[in-house]
N, C-alpha and C positions, 0 to 999 in steps of 0.2 A: 366661217360657219360650216358645220358639218351637214351632210345630206340628211341625217336622221332628224335633226332640228327642223329643217325645212319640211320634211315629210310629216312630222307630227303637228307642228303649229300651222303649216300651210294647207296641206291637202287633207289630213284626217279630221281637222277641226273646222273645215270649211262649212259643213252643214250646220254646226253650232253657231258660226259667224252669221250664216244666213238667217237662222231662226231668230237670233237676237235682233238683227237688223229689221226683220219683218215685224217683230213685236214693236220695235220703237219707231220705225218709219211707216209702218202700214196704217191704213185707215180702215175703220175708225180706231183712233189712238185710244188705247186703254192702258195708261201708265201704271196703274195698280197691278194688272195682270203682267205686264212686262217686267216690273220690279220683282214680283214674286217669282217669276221664272228665272230671272237672272240670279236671284239670291239662292234659289233652289240648285241651279247648276254650279254656282260657286261653292255651296256647301257640299255637293257631291264630290267636286274636285278636291276640296280641302280634306275630306274624309279619306279619299284614295291616297292623297299625298302623305297624310298622317299615318295611315296604315302601312304604306310602303316604308316610311321612316322607322316605324316601331319594328317591323320585320327585319329591316336591315340592321338595326341596332342589336336585335336579338341575335341575328346570325353573327355579328361582330363580337358580342359578348360571350355567347355560348356556341362556338363553332361545333358543328356535328362531325 
């Protein structure tokens, strides 16, 4: 396992893990808000990954 994977998924995303754990494990528990927050964060990540994929395809097909 490379250092960059550990860096990205372990250290840089630690605040995100703590926020999600706080939403789910905190009191008072509000599962609707926790669910909306998780879906919102997943949608942001999906948009970023899709955008990166489109840009990489564009660079592959039309090299500058």
